[in-house]
ZAMARGU-4260 file (C-alpha; in steps of 0.2 Angstrom, whole numbers, plus 5000, padded with zeros to 4 digits):
<rodrens>
0) 5123/4872/5517 | 5130/4867/5534 | 5115/4855/5534 | 5120/4848/5518 | 5138/4847/5523
5) 5134/4839/5539 | 5123/4825/5529 | 5136/4822/5516 | 5150/4820/5531 | 5139/4808/5540
10) 5135/4798/5525 | 5155/4797/5520 | 5159/4792/5539 | 5145/4779/5538 | 5151/4772/5522
15) 5169/4771/5528 | 5164/4762/5545 | 5153/4750/5534 | 5168/4747/5523 | 5180/4743/5537
20) 5167/4733/5546 | 5162/4723/5530 | 5162/4704/5534 | 5167/4692/5521 | 5170/4673/5519
25) 5167/4664/5535 | 5157/4680/5542 | 5144/4674/5531 | 5140/4659/5542 | 5137/4671/5558
30) 5119/4670/5565 | 5117/4689/5561 | 5129/4702/5557 | 5133/4717/5569 | 5122/4732/5567
35) 5128/4749/5567 | 5120/4763/5576 | 5124/4774/5561 | 5114/4769/5546 | 5116/4773/5526
40) 5103/4786/5522 | 5087/4779/5515 | 5078/4792/5503 | 5064/4789/5491 | 5071/4783/5475
45) 5069/4794/5460 | 5059/4781/5450 | 5050/4766/5455 | 5059/4749/5456 | 5077/4758/5453
50) 5090/4752/5464 | 5104/4763/5470 | 5112/4773/5484 | 5109/4788/5494 | 5124/4801/5499
55) 5122/4818/5504 | 5107/4822/5499 | 5109/4814/5482 | 5105/4798/5473 | 5117/4786/5463
60) 5114/4772/5453 | 5123/4756/5455 | 5141/4755/5449 | 5142/4775/5451 | 5158/4782/5457
65) 5161/4800/5463 | 5171/4811/5475 | 5161/4815/5489 | 5157/4834/5491 | 5157/4837/5510
70) 5151/4855/5508 | 5159/4870/5514 | 5171/4871/5522 | 5178/4853/5517 | 5173/4855/5499
75) 5175/4840/5488 | 5187/4826/5492 | 5196/4824/5476 | 5207/4808/5483 | 5192/4797/5490
80) 5182/4789/5478 | 5166/4782/5484 | 5157/4768/5475 | 5138/4761/5474 | 5141/4744/5475
85) 5127/4731/5472 | 5122/4720/5484 | 5110/4705/5484 | 5098/4702/5498 | 5091/4686/5505
90) 5077/4687/5494 | 5086/4691/5478 | 5083/4709/5478 | 5098/4720/5472 | 5101/4735/5483
95) 5115/4748/5483 | 5129/4751/5497 | 5141/4765/5498 | 5160/4761/5500 | 5174/4774/5500
100) 5192/4772/5498 | 5206/4783/5497 | 5216/4784/5480 | 5230/4794/5485 | 5241/4778/5485
105) 5238/4775/5468 | 5246/4791/5463 | 5263/4787/5453 | 5279/4797/5459 | 5282/4812/5448
110) 5298/4812/5440 | 5304/4829/5446 | 5311/4838/5462 | 5298/4849/5465 | 5280/4843/5461
115) 5265/4854/5463 | 5246/4850/5467 | 5235/4858/5453 | 5217/4862/5459 | 5204/4849/5457
120) 5217/4835/5457 | 5223/4821/5468 | 5239/4819/5462 | 5255/4830/5460 | 5263/4833/5444
125) 5278/4842/5437 | 5277/4859/5432 | 5294/4859/5421 | 5292/4853/5403 | 5278/4843/5396
130) 5285/4825/5401 | 5273/4815/5409 | 5276/4799/5418 | 5269/4785/5406 | 5261/4777/5422
135) 5250/4790/5420 | 5242/4785/5406 | 5230/4774/5412 | 5225/4784/5429 | 5210/4794/5427
140) 5212/4805/5441 | 5227/4814/5433 | 5216/4817/5416 | 5202/4823/5426 | 5200/4842/5425
145) 5190/4854/5437 | 5173/4847/5431 | 5157/4851/5438 | 5154/4845/5456 | 5137/4836/5449
150) 5145/4826/5436 | 5145/4808/5440 | 5161/4799/5437 | 5157/4780/5433 | 5169/4764/5436
155) 5175/4753/5425 | 5166/4738/5419 | 5180/4728/5431 | 5171/4736/5448 | 5160/4718/5453
160) 5140/4719/5451 | 5124/4707/5448 | 5117/4705/5430 | 5101/4695/5427 | 5098/4686/5410
165) 5103/4696/5395 | 5093/4685/5383 | 5078/4694/5374 | 5064/4686/5380 | 5047/4692/5378
170) 5042/4710/5380 | 5061/4714/5379 | 5071/4723/5366 | 5088/4726/5361 | 5093/4743/5352
175) 5109/4746/5342 | 5119/4762/5340 | 5135/4768/5332 | 5146/4782/5333 | 5161/4788/5323
180) 5175/4798/5331 | 5186/4810/5324 | 5198/4822/5331 | 5191/4839/5338 | 5192/4853/5324
185) 5185/4867/5335 | 5201/4869/5347 | 5218/4877/5344 | 5227/4862/5348 | 5233/4850/5333
190) 5218/4840/5327 | 5220/4821/5330 | 5223/4809/5315 | 5213/4795/5323 | 5196/4786/5319
195) 5186/4777/5332 | 5172/4767/5329 | 5160/4763/5342 | 5147/4750/5343 | 5133/4750/5357
200) 5118/4738/5361 | 5106/4743/5374 | 5097/4729/5383 | 5086/4732/5399 | 5096/4746/5408
205) 5114/4740/5401 | 5124/4748/5387 | 5137/4736/5380 | 5150/4745/5369 | 5163/4738/5358
210) 5177/4751/5352 | 5190/4750/5338 | 5203/4763/5334 | 5215/4768/5320 | 5229/4780/5317
215) 5230/4784/5336 | 5238/4776/5353 | 5227/4766/5365 | 5214/4778/5373 | 5216/4780/5392
220) 5199/4786/5395 | 5180/4785/5386 | 5167/4797/5392 | 5148/4797/5387 | 5143/4816/5386
225) 5125/4822/5390 | 5116/4834/5379 | 5123/4849/5389 | 5141/4841/5388 | 5142/4835/5406
230) 5149/4819/5409 | 5136/4805/5411 | 5149/4790/5411 | 5166/4787/5412 | 5176/4771/5409
235) 5194/4770/5411 | 5203/4759/5398 | 5214/4745/5404 | 5231/4744/5395 | 5232/4730/5383
240) 5240/4725/5367 | 5222/4724/5359 | 5214/4736/5347 | 5197/4732/5354 | 5191/4739/5369
245) 5174/4732/5378 | 5165/4738/5392 | 5147/4740/5400 | 5138/4754/5407 | 5126/4746/5419
250) 5110/4752/5427 | 5107/4768/5416 | 5094/4779/5423 | 5077/4782/5412 | 5082/4800/5408
255) 5098/4795/5401 | 5090/4781/5391 | 5077/4793/5383 | 5090/4805/5378 | 5102/4790/5370
260) 5086/4784/5361 | 5084/4801/5356 | 5101/4803/5348 | 5107/4818/5360 | 5122/4809/5368
265) 5141/4811/5362 | 5156/4800/5365 | 5173/4806/5368 | 5189/4796/5370 | 5207/4804/5375
270) 5222/4795/5371 | 5236/4791/5382 | 5245/4807/5388 | 5229/4816/5386 | 5232/4821/5368
275) 5223/4816/5353 | 5205/4817/5358 | 5192/4811/5346 | 5173/4813/5348 | 5157/4810/5339
280) 5138/4809/5341 | 5129/4793/5345 | 5116/4787/5334 | 5104/4774/5329 | 5107/4767/5312
285) 5095/4757/5300 | 5111/4746/5294 | 5116/4739/5310 | 5105/4724/5312 | 5111/4717/5294
290) 5129/4723/5296 | 5142/4708/5293 | 5156/4717/5285 | 5163/4735/5290 | 5177/4746/5287
295) 5184/4761/5297 | 5189/4776/5284 | 5205/4786/5289 | 5214/4800/5280 | 5233/4801/5276
300) 5233/4819/5279 | 5239/4825/5295 | 5228/4835/5308 | 5213/4834/5295 | 5199/4829/5308
305) 5191/4818/5295 | 5185/4801/5295 | 5171/4788/5293 | 5163/4772/5293 | 5157/4760/5281
310) 5143/4747/5285 | 5142/4732/5274 | 5131/4716/5269 | 5129/4704/5255 | 5112/4700/5248
315) 5103/4685/5253 | 5102/4676/5236 | 5113/4686/5225 | 5131/4691/5226 | 5127/4711/5228
320) 5138/4721/5241 | 5126/4733/5249 | 5135/4747/5259 | 5131/4763/5269 | 5145/4777/5273
325) 5145/4789/5287 | 5156/4801/5285 | 5163/4814/5298 | 5173/4830/5292 | 5174/4825/5275
330) 5162/4837/5269 | 5164/4855/5274 | 5147/4864/5279 | 5147/4882/5269 | 5133/4893/5276
335) 5117/4888/5283 | 5108/4882/5265 | 5111/4864/5260 | 5125/4861/5246 | 5127/4846/5235
340) 5144/4840/5236 | 5151/4828/5222 | 5160/4811/5228 | 5168/4797/5221 | 5167/4780/5230
345) 5179/4766/5224 | 5182/4748/5227 | 5201/4745/5227 | 5212/4729/5227 | 5231/4732/5228
350) 5229/4750/5221 | 5220/4744/5207 | 5201/4751/5206 | 5189/4737/5204 | 5173/4747/5204
355) 5168/4765/5205 | 5153/4777/5209 | 5150/4794/5208 | 5137/4803/5215 | 5130/4820/5225
360) 5128/4821/5243 | 5122/4836/5254 | 5133/4845/5266 | 5120/4843/5279 | 5117/4824/5278
365) 5132/4816/5271 | 5128/4798/5272 | 5128/4789/5257 | 5120/4772/5252 | 5123/4762/5237
370) 5124/4744/5231 | 5138/4735/5221 | 5129/4722/5210 | 5136/4704/5205 | 5153/4704/5213
375) 5162/4689/5203 | 5171/4674/5212 | 5188/4684/5213 | 5181/4701/5221 | 5171/4690/5233
380) 5186/4679/5238 | 5197/4696/5242 | 5182/4701/5251 | 5184/4686/5263 | 5202/4688/5264
385) 5201/4706/5269 | 5209/4712/5255 | 5197/4724/5248 | 5199/4742/5250 | 5185/4755/5250
390) 5190/4773/5247 | 5180/4789/5246 | 5185/4804/5240 | 5177/4822/5236 | 5179/4832/5220
395) 5181/4849/5216 | 5194/4863/5223 | 5198/4855/5239 | 5198/4836/5236 | 5201/4825/5251
400) 5200/4807/5253 | 5197/4793/5267 | 5200/4774/5265 | 5200/4757/5274 | 5201/4740/5273
405) 5185/4729/5273 | 5184/4714/5287 | 5172/4705/5295 | 5161/4713/5308 | 5172/4717/5324
410) 5164/4716/5342 | 5167/4709/5361 | 5154/4697/5357 | 5157/4679/5359 | 5153/4668/5345
415) 5148/4650/5353 | 5135/4636/5353 | 5128/4624/5365 | 5124/4607/5357 | 5108/4597/5363
420) 5099/4583/5359 | 5082/4593/5359 | 5088/4603/5346 | 5094/4590/5334 | 5085/4587/5318
425) 5076/4572/5326 | 5075/4578/5343 | 5078/4567/5357 | 5083/4565/5376 | 5099/4557/5378
430) 5107/4569/5391 | 5122/4573/5380 | 5131/4589/5378 | 5142/4599/5365 | 5150/4616/5367
435) 5160/4626/5355 | 5167/4643/5354 | 5174/4652/5338 | 5184/4667/5334 | 5185/4676/5316
440) 5201/4685/5311 | 5203/4699/5299 | 5210/4687/5286 | 5193/4676/5286 | 5201/4661/5296
445) 5189/4655/5309 | 5196/4646/5325 | 5186/4634/5334 | 5186/4623/5350 | 5174/4610/5353
450) 5170/4598/5367 | 5156/4584/5367 | 5151/4573/5383 | 5137/4561/5387 | 5135/4552/5368
455) 5124/4538/5368 | 5132/4530/5355 | 5150/4530/5347 | 5155/4547/5339 | 5155/4548/5320
460) 5156/4565/5314 | 5157/4583/5318 | 5152/4597/5304 | 5147/4615/5303 | 5130/4615/5293
465) 5118/4627/5284 | 5099/4627/5290 | 5092/4611/5280 | 5082/4616/5265 | 5071/4601/5267
470) 5066/4591/5282 | 5081/4581/5288 | 5092/4585/5273 | 5108/4592/5279 | 5119/4604/5270
475) 5136/4602/5276 | 5148/4616/5275 | 5165/4610/5283 | 5169/4594/5291 | 5179/4596/5307
480) 5179/4575/5311 | 5197/4575/5307 | 5201/4586/5321 | 5192/4577/5333 | 5200/4566/5348
485) 5189/4553/5353 | 5199/4549/5369 | 5198/4569/5374 | 5181/4572/5368 | 5187/4587/5360
490) 5192/4596/5344 | 5202/4612/5340 | 5207/4619/5324 | 5206/4634/5311 | 5195/4634/5295
495) 5204/4645/5284 | 5194/4642/5268 | 5178/4653/5273 | 5170/4660/5258 | 5162/4679/5260
500) 5144/4671/5259 | 5150/4660/5275 | 5156/4675/5284 | 5140/4684/5282 | 5129/4669/5288
505) 5141/4666/5303 | 5138/4684/5309 | 5120/4682/5304 | 5117/4668/5317 | 5114/4658/5301
510) 5126/4642/5304 | 5124/4626/5315 | 5136/4614/5322 | 5131/4595/5322 | 5137/4580/5331
515) 5133/4563/5323 | 5135/4547/5332 | 5132/4527/5327 | 5114/4530/5335 | 5112/4546/5327
520) 5118/4548/5310 | 5109/4563/5305 | 5115/4570/5322 | 5113/4568/5340 | 5117/4585/5345
525) 5115/4600/5336 | 5117/4619/5342 | 5115/4635/5333 | 5130/4646/5332 | 5126/4663/5337
530) 5134/4678/5347 | 5133/4679/5364 | 5131/4698/5370 | 5147/4705/5381 | 5141/4706/5397
535) 5157/4716/5406 | 5160/4700/5419 | 5175/4693/5423 | 5172/4677/5414 | 5187/4669/5403
540) 5177/4669/5386 | 5192/4664/5377 | 5192/4646/5386 | 5180/4633/5384 | 5167/4634/5396
545) 5160/4620/5409 | 5148/4610/5400 | 5132/4606/5407 | 5122/4590/5404 | 5109/4578/5412
550) 5123/4564/5410 | 5131/4572/5424 | 5117/4573/5435 | 5117/4561/5449 | 5108/4550/5446
555) 5109/4553/5426 | 5093/4562/5418 | 5090/4557/5401 | 5085/4575/5395 | 5086/4586/5378
560) 5093/4600/5387 | 5112/4606/5389 | 5121/4620/5393 | 5137/4628/5397 | 5145/4640/5410
565) 5159/4651/5411 | 5166/4653/5429 | 5180/4662/5437 | 5186/4670/5454 | 5193/4687/5453
570) 5207/4694/5466 | 5192/4700/5477 | 5187/4681/5478 | 5171/4685/5470 | 5164/4672/5459
575) 5158/4677/5441 | 5148/4667/5430 | 5139/4666/5414 | 5127/4652/5410 | 5119/4646/5394
580) 5107/4634/5391 | 5098/4625/5375 | 5085/4612/5371 | 5073/4615/5386 | 5055/4615/5382
585) 5043/4628/5385 | 5037/4620/5400 | 5053/4617/5407 | 5058/4635/5402 | 5045/4643/5414
590) 5055/4640/5430 | 5074/4638/5429 | 5086/4639/5444 | 5105/4638/5444 | 5113/4631/5458
595) 5133/4630/5465 | 5136/4615/5474 | 5151/4610/5484 | 5154/4592/5485 | 5161/4583/5502
600) 5175/4575/5493 | 5180/4571/5475 | 5169/4558/5467 | 5154/4560/5477 | 5139/4564/5468
605) 5127/4566/5485 | 5116/4580/5488 | 5120/4578/5507 | 5131/4593/5506 | 5117/4603/5507
610) 5127/4616/5517 | 5137/4621/5503 | 5123/4623/5492 | 5121/4642/5486 | 5109/4648/5473
615) 5116/4659/5459 | 5100/4665/5451 | 5083/4661/5444 | 5082/4665/5425 | 5070/4666/5410
620) 5076/4662/5393 | 5092/4653/5390 | 5106/4664/5398 | 5110/4670/5415 | 5125/4681/5422
625) 5130/4687/5438 | 5143/4689/5453 | 5142/4679/5468 | 5152/4688/5483 | 5150/4680/5500
630) 5157/4664/5496 | 5161/4651/5511 | 5179/4644/5513 | 5173/4628/5510 | 5165/4631/5492
635) 5181/4641/5488 | 5191/4625/5493 | 5180/4615/5482 | 5182/4627/5466 | 5201/4626/5468
640) 5201/4606/5471 | 5188/4604/5455 | 5176/4596/5467 | 5161/4610/5464 | 5149/4608/5451
645) 5134/4620/5443 | 5118/4613/5442 | 5102/4619/5434 | 5085/4614/5439 | 5068/4616/5431
650) 5049/4613/5435 | 5051/4595/5428 | 5067/4590/5436 | 5069/4600/5452 | 5083/4590/5458
655) 5093/4594/5444 | 5091/4594/5425 | 5109/4597/5419 | 5126/4598/5429 | 5144/4602/5426
660) 5160/4599/5438 | 5169/4616/5440 | 5188/4619/5443 | 5193/4636/5445 | 5211/4637/5453
665) 5211/4650/5468 | 5221/4656/5483 | 5207/4664/5492 | 5208/4653/5507 | 5225/4649/5508
670) 5228/4660/5523 | 5245/4666/5529 | 5256/4656/5539 | 5263/4660/5556 | 5280/4666/5549
675) 5272/4676/5536 | 5261/4685/5548 | 5277/4688/5558 | 5286/4695/5545 | 5271/4706/5537
680) 5278/4722/5545 | 5297/4719/5542 | 5294/4721/5523 | 5301/4736/5515 | 5288/4750/5513
685) 5292/4751/5495 | 5290/4732/5492 | 5273/4735/5501 | 5268/4748/5489 | 5272/4736/5473
690) 5262/4721/5481 | 5245/4721/5473 | 5238/4713/5488 | 5244/4727/5500 | 5230/4736/5509
695) 5232/4754/5513 | 5224/4760/5528 | 5227/4775/5540 | 5239/4781/5529 | 5250/4766/5530
700) 5253/4751/5518 | 5249/4733/5526 | 5253/4716/5519 | 5241/4704/5515 | 5237/4694/5531
705) 5243/4706/5543 | 5232/4711/5558 | 5233/4727/5568 | 5223/4737/5581 | 5216/4753/5573
710) 5220/4769/5579 | 5202/4776/5579 | 5198/4762/5592 | 5207/4750/5602 | 5191/4738/5603
715) 5193/4732/5586 | 5204/4721/5577 | 5208/4724/5559 | 5215/4713/5546 | 5221/4714/5527
720) 5215/4701/5514 | 5219/4705/5496 | 5218/4725/5496 | 5202/4723/5508 | 5201/4728/5526
725) 5190/4720/5537 | 5189/4727/5555 | 5180/4715/5568 | 5176/4721/5585 | 5185/4712/5599
730) 5172/4701/5609 | 5178/4701/5627 | 5178/4685/5636 | 5165/4683/5651 | 5172/4686/5669
735) 5167/4677/5683 | 5176/4686/5696 | 5164/4697/5708 | 5171/4714/5703 | 5180/4720/5687
740) 5188/4736/5682 | 5192/4744/5665 | 5210/4748/5662 | 5212/4764/5651 | 5224/4756/5639
745) 5215/4740/5637 | 5199/4735/5626 | 5192/4723/5639 | 5188/4723/5657 | 5200/4713/5670
750) 5195/4706/5687 | 5198/4718/5701 | 5207/4707/5714 | 5210/4722/5726 | 5194/4723/5735
755) 5182/4710/5741 | 5163/4711/5737 | 5154/4719/5751 | 5136/4716/5745 | 5129/4701/5735
760) 5122/4714/5724 | 5138/4717/5717 | 5139/4701/5709 | 5136/4703/5691 | 5123/4690/5683
765) 5134/4676/5675 | 5130/4672/5659 | 5130/4653/5657 | 5126/4643/5643 | 5107/4640/5641
770) 5096/4631/5629 | 5085/4645/5628 | 5090/4664/5629 | 5092/4680/5618 | 5105/4684/5604
775) 5110/4701/5605 | 5117/4709/5588 | 5130/4720/5597 | 5141/4708/5605 | 5134/4693/5595
780) 5132/4682/5609 | 5118/4673/5618 | 5113/4679/5635 | 5103/4668/5648 | 5085/4671/5652
785) 5085/4685/5667 | 5103/4692/5664 | 5106/4709/5662 | 5121/4718/5653 | 5128/4734/5646
790) 5125/4735/5627 | 5142/4733/5617 | 5138/4743/5600 | 5151/4744/5587 | 5160/4756/5584
795) 5157/4764/5601 | 5160/4750/5611 | 5150/4747/5629 | 5136/4759/5632 | 5136/4762/5650
800) 5120/4772/5650 | 5109/4758/5644 | 5106/4741/5652 | 5099/4726/5643 | 5088/4712/5649
805) 5085/4695/5642 | 5066/4693/5645 | 5063/4674/5649 | 5062/4661/5636 | 5055/4673/5622
810) 5072/4678/5616 | 5067/4696/5617 | 5079/4709/5623 | 5073/4724/5631 | 5086/4739/5633
815) 5081/4756/5643 | 5091/4770/5648 | 5099/4772/5664 | 5091/4785/5676 | 5104/4793/5687
820) 5099/4798/5705 | 5097/4817/5709 | 5113/4824/5717 | 5114/4836/5731 | 5132/4842/5729
825) 5136/4858/5720 | 5150/4851/5710 | 5147/4833/5706 | 5162/4824/5696 | 5162/4809/5685
830) 5174/4797/5692 | 5179/4788/5675 | 5176/4796/5657 | 5166/4780/5652 | 5154/4781/5667
835) 5136/4785/5664 | 5132/4796/5680 | 5140/4808/5690 | 5143/4807/5708 | 5146/4819/5723
840) 5165/4818/5727 | 5172/4813/5744 | 5177/4826/5757 | 5195/4821/5755 | 5194/4820/5734
845) 5196/4836/5725 | 5185/4838/5710 | 5189/4830/5695 | 5197/4840/5680 | 5191/4843/5663
850) 5178/4832/5658 | 5177/4822/5642 | 5160/4814/5644 | 5153/4802/5632 | 5138/4807/5621
855) 5127/4794/5628 | 5130/4800/5646 | 5113/4803/5654 | 5118/4819/5665 | 5125/4837/5663
860) 5127/4848/5647 | 5133/4838/5632 | 5151/4844/5625 | 5154/4840/5606 | 5158/4824/5597
865) 5167/4824/5580 | 5169/4807/5572 | 5174/4795/5585 | 5182/4810/5597 | 5174/4820/5610
870) 5179/4839/5614 | 5175/4851/5628 | 5167/4868/5625 | 5179/4881/5617 | 5191/4866/5611
875) 5201/4869/5594 | 5207/4855/5583 | 5210/4850/5565 | 5197/4838/5559 | 5203/4819/5555
880) 5194/4811/5541 | 5195/4792/5539 | 5206/4788/5523 | 5211/4805/5521 | 5219/4808/5539
885) 5220/4826/5547 | 5216/4841/5538 | 5226/4855/5543 | 5219/4868/5533 | 5202/4867/5541
890) 5200/4872/5561 | 5185/4867/5571 | 5179/4872/5588 | 5167/4867/5601 | 5153/4879/5603
895) 5142/4875/5617 | 5139/4858/5611 | 5139/4863/5593 | 5153/4858/5582 | 5159/4872/5570
900) 5172/4872/5557 | 5179/4883/5544 | 5192/4883/5531 | 5207/4894/5533 | 5205/4910/5523
905) 5216/4913/5508 | 5220/4929/5500 | 5213/4932/5483 | 5225/4931/5469 | 5226/4940/5454
910) 5238/4930/5443 | 5233/4918/5430 | 5243/4904/5435 | 5239/4897/5451 | 5245/4880/5460
915) 5245/4872/5478 | 5261/4864/5484 | 5262/4851/5496 | 5258/4855/5514 | 5252/4871/5509
920) 5233/4876/5513 | 5232/4890/5500 | 5236/4891/5482 | 5251/4900/5476 | 5255/4912/5461
925) 5267/4903/5449 | 5282/4912/5442 | 5281/4915/5423 | 5291/4900/5418 | 5281/4888/5430
930) 5265/4894/5423 | 5270/4892/5404 | 5275/4875/5409 | 5259/4870/5417 | 5248/4877/5403
935) 5258/4867/5390 | 5256/4851/5401 | 5237/4853/5404 | 5232/4859/5387 | 5217/4850/5381
940) 5202/4854/5369 | 5190/4851/5383 | 5181/4867/5385 | 5175/4864/5403 | 5193/4866/5409
945) 5192/4873/5424 | 5207/4881/5436 | 5194/4885/5449 | 5196/4883/5467
</rodrens>
């Protein structure tokens, strides 16, 4: 256990050190990044080709989040959250990097005088009454109960990672799942009235989900549960006015994918305030691939725990409405034998029954499928306007009913189209592009935005069409020409007369959009209107994307391909992008690369600016998404000014097939002024807490742009950049004086002018500029051939027990340990704590006091090193953990070079109500009133609720 604890603590310290020393922006242009002496643990991955992070002897998938368990006596650090961040190597390989942060500063201030800290929680809560601060609704740590330590807490979708193409190519598949969530009925708490429908799409190792809910407040948390009830994935729902929740679970492990395919997983949602839980089983269903209309069925009865889902679709040729019902809680299970239960299904318009079907379903399999034949024109009209209602009721002694309105299928996917000349009815290569996005409302109204560029002739018409029944015979559904602005090349408006058949075809990807010109009367550009699967990236899909065309390449390329791209920059200055291309031939599609370029100035279309060229991704198929993190300051400036562009190159046109100019306003590289830097610490602490760009470091809030020397090492300089703390080692300037000394309160040595050199050997080797030499990663300097120096290794500083030498013009650095001379005196001393070797004291000097030797000293017994501090034998101290601070409830001591730690022994409590107060090491018994209040506040139907310590 001690070994595991040491390993976990070492991993946490390593992760925190890496987070402090993380280089962004201009640091990407350095020759090499500094190498830490402590590296992340590298263990065999659990399955071949799976990327992730190793931490404390456990493997975590990319995007996993967890609270580190340091073992006894430290335990689980509930106020520290670690995240396995995806990183992309030089060769495009994705790997994981552990990043840990203190989340205690996110705790809201409790609205009471004497808050308490419940076991297993990070934030203090009020024991009196059941009133909870509304700001806690979206805070996942408040709702987190004492779960098993092995549970993995997963981040939202908005934590920042790499995705390759989501387009289904050869050998790939997509599996759809659905779940109906209703109130939990096996709890003593009141059952929720809410009903939720969750739709899932599994592609590769990503599970995208779209969730809609009714008769309940906006959920605060979504949890996917494994077969044994443990948490497999957790998503904190962002606050917002929409009744749609979108998210992605990335990098599913293969065992979880198998359990998902076997329908062994469940989904649970917690409403705001921790009340009104709903839960349901995730299943595959044969009706999902054809569903174009849907209805969520709810009950008017309070605390019924009943609900359902109706999935509907129209026949391809006839006006028949097929539907399948998935019912939850409506049919009561009595006994072990299946029973037939009579039900009544009605199609209702404004309380008038239009159609009615009676049938029997079994209590063990309550799903029901049927067809409503030959819908008349009025019924089809009401269906397209979302005015038809489907009601399901049981018959007998205990009749129950659920009902809901039928609307077009809802999801987080984007309905869009890329128009190209290669996809026209008469294919061509004009270099033009068209781009369109659509939004379907519940009442059947379709909003559209269209943009066109690079046409070879005068614009003539813009239409939405069916697939032609005969070659070159167009079937126009709707003419958008009147809404087209020729000067802007755009059209926007609403189509309010969609028929039910048109909605069905739209959601089945059976409609097209066509642009006609004087040179192409039947259509110069054409594209299929299709849904783009939700990817979870922060790309503004509600806005028109950047068009990509051969017309924008320099020089212009006459190609049949075109595309569009959504690009955005988040608060962390990471660039999110999604690219969709169309019209590529199969030969061109074999090798496709997307590059992001920065132009030297506006209007200069020249590839000479190769220093600002970044490869986004290589992809097969027609789609690619991803995140670019280490963006240069020049490229961010070009994005802000609108002088950057995205280019897609192919095997046929390696210098660019299609291109589009990108304008993404951002403030990433607008540094703080001198006045701002002078005043960053003068701000009121409460104002700093409210500032979204504030950094929290060493238990202090720092303003954006602030710089300071950290407490853990005076040889580092830290700065705050939009909630990210960056700590760089201080690079000391080279000294030309013959003798130097190291002041105790300074990082860099200074010239010693008090003594004259006695021997030429005392002269240090001067490092002059030389065309050849050695680059040392520690100090990030070039050293001339033949020079020697003590290596600088962050975060430990100068290691005087080693000497490095630059071996001639080969550029090889050779470092070796210093050999200390044998001493004849009985009481050698170390004149300076940083000295490597001890010396015999002079006769007039008294031996030095207690030693605080460095771990890398070459002689004498080694004492204890904990974190960045050194301790003598028998020393006692409270450990200090980065991001957490001093842990006063744990005592450590040095036992002959071995650090031992023990948590303060707490008495065994026999009471039922236990809580821990602020600054107290041991839990205490609550009085009867406090116990009742806390139990009322924390009541929840979660069977795994634990008050354990």
